[in-house]
C-alpha positions in Angstrom: -11.3 -0.3 -3.6 -10.9 -1.6 0.0 -8.2 -1.6 2.9 -8.5 -1.0 6.6 -7.8 -2.1 10.2 -9.1 -4.9 12.5 -6.5 -7.5 11.7 -7.7 -9.9 14.3 -5.0 -12.2 15.7 -1.5 -11.1 14.6 0.3 -13.2 12.1 3.4 -14.8 13.6 6.7 -16.1 12.2 5.4 -19.6 12.0 2.0 -19.1 10.4 -0.4 -16.7 9.0 -3.6 -15.8 10.6 -6.7 -14.2 9.1 -6.9 -10.5 9.2 -10.2 -8.6 8.7 -10.5 -5.1 7.7 -13.7 -3.7 6.1 -13.1 -3.0 2.5 -14.2 -1.8 -1.0 -11.7 -2.8 -3.7 -9.5 -4.8 -1.4 -6.8 -3.5 0.8 -3.4 -4.4 1.3 -3.7 -6.7 4.1 -1.4 -9.3 4.8 -2.8 -12.4 6.1 0.4 -14.0 5.5 2.1 -16.6 7.5 5.7 -16.9 7.0 7.5 -19.9 6.0 5.5 -22.9 7.2 1.8 -22.0 7.2 -0.8 -21.6 4.5 -1.6 -18.1 3.3 -5.2 -17.2 3.9 -7.2 -14.9 1.8 -8.2 -11.8 3.6 -9.0 -9.5 0.8 -11.5 -7.3 2.7 -8.6 -5.9 4.6 -7.0 -4.7 1.4 -9.0 -1.9 0.0 -9.8 0.9 2.3 -13.2 2.3 1.2 -15.1 1.1 4.2 -12.6 1.7 7.0 -14.5 3.2 9.9 -14.0 7.0 10.2 -15.2 9.4 12.8 -17.7 12.2 12.1 -15.8 15.0 10.3 -14.6 17.8 12.6 -13.5 21.3 11.6 -10.1 21.5 10.0 -7.4 22.6 12.4 -5.8 26.0 11.8 -2.4 24.4 12.3 -1.2 20.8 12.6 -1.1 19.3 16.1 2.5 19.1 17.4 4.0 16.5 19.7 4.6 18.4 22.9 7.7 18.4 25.0 5.8 16.7 27.7 4.8 13.9 25.3 8.4 13.5 24.1 9.6 13.2 27.7 7.0 10.6 28.4 7.9 8.6 25.2 11.6 8.5 26.3 10.6 6.6 29.4 8.6 4.0 27.5 9.9 0.6 26.1 10.6 0.5 22.4 7.4 -1.2 21.4 5.3 1.5 23.1 7.5 4.2 21.5 7.0 2.8 18.0 3.3 2.3 18.3 2.6 5.6 19.9 4.7 7.5 17.3 2.9 5.6 14.5 -0.4 6.6 16.0 0.8 10.2 16.2 1.9 10.0 12.5 -1.5 8.7 11.5 -3.0 11.7 13.3 -0.6 13.9 11.4 1.1 15.2 14.5 4.0 17.4 13.4 7.4 15.9 14.1 6.2 12.3 14.5 7.7 10.9 11.3 11.0 12.7 12.1 11.0 11.1 15.6 10.3 7.7 14.1 13.4 8.1 11.8 15.5 9.3 14.7 14.5 6.4 17.1 14.7 3.6 14.5 18.2 2.6 15.4 17.4 2.2 19.1 14.4 -0.1 18.3 16.5 -2.6 16.3 15.8 -6.1 17.4 13.4 -4.9 20.1 10.0 -4.7 18.3 7.3 -7.4 18.1 4.5 -8.1 15.7 1.6 -7.3 18.0 -2.1 -7.0 17.1 -1.8 -3.3 18.0 1.0 -2.9 15.6 -0.9 -4.7 12.8 -3.9 -2.4 13.3 -1.7 0.7 13.2 0.3 -0.5 10.2 -2.7 -1.2 8.1 -4.3 2.1 9.0 -1.0 3.9 8.2 -0.7 2.2 4.8 -3.9 4.0 3.8 -2.9 7.4 5.1 -3.2 10.3 2.8 0.4 11.2 3.4 3.1 9.0 1.8 5.5 9.9 4.7 3.2 8.1 7.1 3.1 5.1 4.8 6.9 5.1 4.5 7.2 5.3 8.3 5.0 2.2 8.6 7.2 0.4 6.1 10.3 1.3 8.0 8.9 0.1 11.3 7.5 -3.1 9.7 10.9 -4.0 8.4 12.3 -3.6 11.9 9.4 -5.6 13.4 10.4 -8.6 11.2 14.1 -7.9 11.6 14.7 -7.5 7.9 17.8 -5.4 7.4 17.8 -3.1 4.4 20.6 -4.9 2.5 20.9 -7.0 -0.7 21.6 -10.0 1.5 18.0 -9.8 2.9 16.7 -9.7 -0.7 18.8 -12.8 -1.4 17.3 -14.6 1.6 13.7 -13.7 0.7 14.1 -14.8 -2.9 15.7 -18.1 -1.8 12.9 -18.7 0.7 10.3 -18.0 -2.0 11.9 -20.5 -4.3 12.1 -23.2 -1.6 8.6 -22.6 -0.2 6.2 -21.2 -2.7 3.4 -21.2 -0.1 5.3 -18.6 1.8 5.8 -16.5 -1.3 3.0 -13.9 -0.6 4.8 -12.8 2.6 8.1 -12.7 0.8 6.6 -10.7 -2.1 5.2 -8.1 0.3 8.4 -7.7 2.2 10.4 -7.5 -1.0 8.2 -4.7 -2.2 8.8 -2.8 1.1 12.6 -3.3 0.8 12.6 -2.1 -2.8 10.7 1.0 -1.8 13.5 1.8 0.7 16.0 1.6 -2.2 17.2 -2.0 -1.6 17.9 -3.9 -4.9 14.9 -2.1 -6.4 15.4 -3.2 -10.0 16.1 -6.8 -9.1 13.0 -6.9 -6.9 10.7 -5.3 -9.5 11.9 -7.8 -12.1 11.1 -10.7 -9.8 7.7 -9.4 -8.8 6.8 -8.7 -12.4 7.8 -12.3 -13.2 5.5 -13.6 -10.4 2.6 -11.7 -11.9 2.6 -14.4 -14.6 2.8 -17.3 -12.2 0.2 -20.0 -12.6 -0.7 -19.6 -8.9 -3.3 -16.9 -8.3 -2.2 -16.1 -4.8 1.3 -15.6 -6.0 0.1 -13.2 -8.6 -2.1 -11.3 -6.1 0.8 -10.7 -3.7 3.2 -9.9 -6.5 0.8 -7.0 -7.2 0.8 -6.1 -3.5 4.6 -6.1 -3.5 4.8 -3.9 -6.6 2.3 -1.5 -5.1 4.7 -1.0 -2.2 7.7 -0.3 -4.6 6.1 2.7 -6.2 8.1 3.0 -9.4 6.9 4.3 -12.8 7.1 0.9 -14.4 4.5 -0.5 -12.1 1.9 1.8 -13.6 1.9 -0.1 -16.9 2.1 -3.4 -15.1 -1.2 -2.7 -13.3 -3.0 -1.4 -16.3 -2.0 -4.5 -18.3 -3.1 -6.9 -15.4 -6.5 -5.3 -15.3 -7.0 -6.4 -18.9 -5.2 -9.7 -19.1 -5.2 -11.5 -15.8 -7.9 -14.2 -15.6 -8.3 -13.6 -11.8 -10.8 -10.9 -10.8 -8.9 -10.6 -7.5 -5.7 -9.7 -9.3 -7.6 -7.2 -11.5 -9.2 -5.6 -8.4 -5.9 -5.3 -6.6 -4.2 -3.8 -9.7 -7.0 -1.2 -9.9 -6.7 -0.4 -6.2 -2.9 -0.1 -6.5 -3.4 2.5 -9.3 -6.0 4.5 -7.5 -5.3 4.5 -3.9 -3.0 1.9 -2.2 0.7 1.6 -2.3 3.5 4.2 -2.7 2.8 5.7 -6.1 2.5 9.5 -6.1 -0.5 11.3 -7.6 1.7 12.3 -10.6 2.6 8.7 -11.2 -1.1 7.5 -10.9 -2.1 10.1 -13.4 0.1 8.4 -16.0 -2.4 5.5 -15.9 -5.3 7.6 -17.2 -4.8 7.1 -21.0 -4.4 3.3 -20.5 -7.5 3.2 -18.3 -9.5 5.1 -20.8 -8.5 2.7 -23.5 -9.5 -0.2 -21.2 -12.9 1.4 -20.6 -13.4 1.5 -24.4 -12.4 -2.2 -24.8 -15.5 -4.2 -25.8 -13.8 -7.4 -24.6 -13.6 -6.2 -21.0 -16.2 -7.6 -18.6 -18.6 -5.3 -16.7 -17.0 -5.7 -13.3 -13.5 -4.8 -14.5 -14.9 -1.9 -16.4 -16.6 -0.6 -13.3 -13.2 -0.8 -11.4 -11.6 1.1 -14.3 -14.1 4.0 -14.0 -13.7 4.0 -10.2 -9.9 4.2 -10.6 -10.3 7.1 -13.1 -12.5 9.0 -10.7 -10.2 8.5 -7.7 -7.0 9.3 -9.7 -8.3 12.5 -11.3 -10.9 13.8 -8.7 -13.4 14.0 -11.6 -16.9 12.6 -11.4 -17.6 12.0 -15.1 -20.1 9.3 -16.3 -19.1 5.9 -17.5 -18.4 7.0 -21.0 -14.9 6.6 -22.5 -15.6 9.3 -25.0 -16.3 11.9 -22.3 -13.2 10.8 -20.3 -11.0 11.0 -23.4 -12.3 14.5 -24.2 -11.7 15.6 -20.6 -8.2 14.2 -20.6 -7.2 15.9 -23.9 -8.5 19.2 -22.5 -7.4 19.0 -18.9 -4.8 16.2 -18.6 -1.8 18.6 -18.8 -3.5 21.0 -16.3 -4.1 18.2 -13.9 -0.5 17.0 -14.2 0.8 20.4 -13.4 -1.6 20.7 -10.4 -0.3 17.5 -8.9 3.4 18.3 -9.8 3.2 21.6 -8.0 1.3 20.4 -4.9 2.7 18.4 -2.0 4.1 15.3 -3.5 3.4 13.3 -0.4 -0.3 14.0 -0.6 -2.3 11.0 -1.9 -5.8 9.7 -1.8 -6.2 8.0 1.6 -8.6 7.4 4.5 -7.2 10.1 6.8 
């Protein structure tokens, strides 16, 4: 299920440019122009399975740490450089980077730009295997677009989406990020869920992307249902990726989708492509390499589902399936 870097030209406040990131199930990439331009489909940036990775190296005995020298250097840099370098350090799992991002956020307010470099870093960060890195990318992205974490911002985005439906994909993505940070979460989820039934396919796709960023329990059932009922294969693919890998759901939350996915795999009305995505999601969620047989999956879940739930519940809650 795809998502990755290489956004190409950055999208600006007046229009949306194409982004390109190699992909498998589609990654969360936002080729979204804001209020005046057309939204362009860039689904290959949304999934993450084909993001270039370096040859594996031996695991470090300890995490790399941002040195005092690096911290002193950062303090002398302009806000844009600080934000991008700290995001890069977070992606590389350098200890203290996400804490520094949180500490510096106030000093960056109104001073960050949506550069190509930032786009590349953001899209890589959103497929990190650490939810703290994904959250840091969300925080910086809201600052980049000068979206304050307040109900008034939600009001403005909803009004914009109503007045300009073509700009709704960008609005939906930003609304999901705001809701993830605790801003009008219930209201945003209700609106995004409503948009998943919109006649416009693009609106439904980006409603899924927004819900993936929210990361609440209710979205699990939303995604399972959409994989069965939505007529768009793109919507189904994005829903499957949101369950397995993308977005802000924890591994415990993703595991809640397994019974519903097994039922989907056993549904004779499901087309072959969707069924393949169901099995791919099952393997990625559970870390099990079982065959495409709903009976075997059901037996495994009855015997090991509780054990797997306990494993995820007692492990690092920030750890998720990611590219790095």
